[in-house]
C-alpha positions in Angstrom: 10.4 -6.4 -15.3 10.1 -10.4 -14.5 8.4 -8.9 -10.8 5.5 -7.4 -12.8 5.0 -10.8 -15.3 5.0 -13.2 -12.5 4.3 -11.4 -9.2 1.7 -8.8 -10.2 0.9 -10.9 -13.5 0.3 -14.8 -13.2 0.2 -15.1 -9.3 -1.6 -12.1 -8.8 -4.4 -13.3 -11.4 -4.3 -16.6 -9.6 -4.6 -15.8 -6.1 -7.2 -13.1 -6.4 -9.0 -13.6 -10.0 -8.0 -9.9 -11.0 -5.0 -8.4 -12.8 -5.5 -5.0 -11.6 -5.0 -3.1 -8.6 -8.2 -2.8 -6.4 -9.0 1.3 -6.1 -11.3 2.1 -3.2 -14.5 4.1 -3.8 -14.8 7.3 -2.1 -17.4 9.5 -1.5 -15.3 12.7 -2.4 -13.0 13.1 -5.3 -9.4 12.2 -5.0 -7.7 15.0 -6.8 -3.9 14.3 -5.3 -3.1 10.8 -4.8 0.3 9.2 -3.3 0.9 5.6 -3.4 3.5 4.7 -0.9 5.7 1.8 -1.8 4.5 1.9 -5.3 7.3 -0.8 -6.4 7.1 -0.9 -10.3 3.7 1.5 -10.3 1.1 -1.4 -10.8 -1.4 0.6 -8.7 0.0 3.7 -9.7 -1.1 3.4 -13.0 -4.9 2.8 -12.0 -4.8 5.6 -9.5 -3.4 8.1 -12.0 -7.0 7.6 -14.0 -8.9 9.1 -10.9 -6.3 12.1 -10.0 -2.8 13.4 -9.9 -0.9 10.4 -8.6 2.5 9.9 -7.3 4.2 6.9 -6.6 7.1 6.5 -4.0 9.5 3.8 -3.2 13.2 3.2 -1.7 14.1 0.7 -4.3 15.6 2.3 -7.3 15.1 -0.6 -9.4 11.6 -0.6 -9.0 11.1 3.0 -9.7 13.4 2.8 -13.0 10.4 -0.2 -14.1 7.8 2.3 -12.8 9.0 5.5 -14.7 8.9 3.4 -18.0 5.3 2.9 -17.8 4.8 6.8 -17.7 1.7 6.6 -15.9 2.1 9.3 -12.8 5.1 10.7 -11.4 7.8 8.6 -9.5 9.9 9.5 -6.6 12.9 8.2 -4.4 11.7 8.1 -0.7 10.9 6.0 2.3 7.6 5.4 3.9 8.7 6.7 7.2 10.0 10.0 6.2 7.7 11.2 3.4 9.0 14.1 1.8 5.9 16.2 1.4 4.2 18.9 3.6 1.3 18.1 6.1 -2.0 18.1 4.5 -1.1 17.7 0.8 -3.0 14.4 0.0 -6.5 13.6 -0.8 -5.8 9.9 -0.8 -2.9 7.7 0.2 -2.6 4.1 -0.5 -0.4 1.5 0.5 -0.9 -1.7 -1.4 1.3 -5.0 0.4 3.5 -2.3 1.9 3.2 -2.7 5.5 4.1 -6.1 6.1 7.8 -5.5 4.4 8.2 -2.4 6.5 10.7 -2.6 9.6 8.2 -0.3 11.7 4.6 -0.1 10.3 3.4 2.2 12.7 5.9 5.0 11.5 4.6 4.5 7.9 1.1 4.8 9.0 1.5 8.1 11.1 3.8 9.4 8.4 0.6 8.8 6.1 -1.7 10.3 8.4 0.6 13.6 8.7 0.6 14.3 4.9 -3.1 13.5 4.4 -5.8 16.6 4.0 -8.1 16.7 6.5 -11.0 14.8 5.7 -8.4 13.0 3.2 -8.3 8.8 3.1 -6.1 6.2 4.1 -6.2 3.3 1.9 -4.4 0.0 2.7 -4.5 -3.4 0.9 -2.1 -6.0 2.6 -1.6 -9.5 3.5 -3.2 -10.9 6.8 -1.9 -14.1 8.7 -4.5 -17.1 8.4 -4.8 -20.6 7.5 -5.4 -20.5 4.1 -3.8 -21.8 1.0 -3.7 -18.0 -0.6 -1.2 -16.8 2.6 1.1 -19.8 2.1 1.5 -18.9 -1.7 2.1 -15.2 -0.6 5.0 -16.0 1.4 6.3 -18.2 -1.5 5.8 -15.0 -3.5 7.7 -12.8 -1.1 10.4 -15.2 -0.9 10.7 -14.8 -4.5 10.9 -11.2 -4.0 13.6 -11.3 -1.4 15.7 -13.3 -3.3 15.4 -11.5 -6.3 15.4 -7.7 -5.2 16.4 -8.4 -1.6 12.8 -7.1 -0.7 12.7 -7.6 2.9 9.9 -9.6 4.6 9.0 -8.4 8.4 6.3 -9.6 9.9 2.8 -11.0 8.9 0.0 -9.4 11.0 -3.5 -11.2 12.3 -6.6 -9.2 11.3 -6.8 -8.4 15.0 -3.2 -6.8 14.8 -3.9 -4.9 11.5 -7.0 -3.4 13.0 -4.9 -2.4 15.9 -2.3 -0.8 13.8 -4.8 1.0 11.7 -6.8 2.5 14.6 -6.8 6.3 14.8 -8.9 7.2 11.9 -12.3 8.5 11.7 -15.0 6.4 9.6 -13.1 3.3 9.8 -13.8 0.3 7.2 -12.2 -2.8 7.6 -12.9 -5.8 5.5 -11.2 -9.1 5.1 -11.1 -11.2 1.9 -9.5 -14.9 1.6 -5.7 -13.6 3.1 -6.1 -9.9 2.5 -7.0 -6.9 4.7 -8.7 -3.7 3.4 -8.8 -0.6 5.3 -10.1 2.8 4.5 -9.9 5.6 6.9 -10.8 9.2 6.9 -8.6 11.7 8.5 -10.8 14.1 10.7 -8.6 14.4 14.0 -5.2 13.5 15.6 -5.5 10.2 17.4 -2.3 8.3 17.7 -1.2 5.2 15.7 -0.9 2.3 18.0 2.4 0.1 17.8 2.2 -3.7 17.5 
């Protein structure tokens, strides 16, 4: 698929110096993993190396490409209404999803609902900043919109990201260039804040 060759291939390697998805390090084993907004399965393929990975996306065109990779299971669904029982997953990952989502707080709330107690949410996304990588990411997102009608809703500042992802215990937040990395553990039920 053109998306994998360009967006997740050359552009991704140019911007971030790697051609694989970043996988978070966890203290405990992640046996059941959900990749929300999996697209063509770029990260799901890597996550399948550490556990039973399921990718979910609402775009059928991306899922067809993901299923062709034969790595992990892929299903059609929406991040705001995940079709799973509460307490199902050890690890939920969201790679570059939330800046495309109409109501990102709903997606975070749903992820928390389907996480097991002591399960982890990992988010890697784009932050608003004055770096060349940020502007190149906007160009890549425009490319996604033109080719695939993938919506672009909003980029968040580092402070907005921290507010959105608040409500997990044992949070770890860092940023690099135009990216944010968040890892939070579910041990209670505080509310997720809207931006």
